[in-house]
N, C-alpha and C positions, 0 to 999 in steps of 0.2 A: 539412506535416502527418506524413508517417511519421517524420521525424526527429525531430519534438517528441515523438512515442509512443515512440521508441525511448529518448529521454534520460528520460522518464517511467518506463519499465520499469526501465532502469538503476540511475537514483538509488533508485526504490525498493526495488530487490534489494540495492544497498548499504546502504540504510537498515536493511533486515531482518538482512541478514548482520553488521554492525556493532553493532547496538543491541539486537537481541532474541535471545531463546533461550526454550526451555521454561520456564525461571523467570522468565523478564523480557518478558513480553507488552508490545505497545503497541496504541493505540488508534488508530482511524483519525483522529481528531482529532489525535492525535500526528504519524502521517504526513502528513496535508495540512500540517501546521504546518512540518513540515521540508521537504517540497518546495515551497512557498512560500517558505520561506527560501533555497532554492537556485535562486530564480528558473524554476522548474517550474511552470506554471500545473495548477493541480488546482482542483476544485470537488467538494463531497459532493453525491450525489442518493441519493434513496430508489428502489430498484427493487422495488415491492412485489409485482411478478409473478414475482418470481425467487426462490422457497423451495428450497433444496437438501433432497432427502429423506433424506439421510444427512448426518451432519457429515463435512466436509472438512478433514482434519491438516493443519497446515503442517510438524509434524515428525513423523519416522518413529518 
């Protein structure tokens, strides 16, 4: 379990680093498709109970 979580995080970071920046955003669907293409199992779910009170920036 821990190993698959680590692989998922590493592959996500690699995707964000190589394919996105402040001028080239990505969608959740793009990320899921990429991870599934790398044989990293992921699925999308909606967490209606979590709403951040402030925007969380991905770039400084």
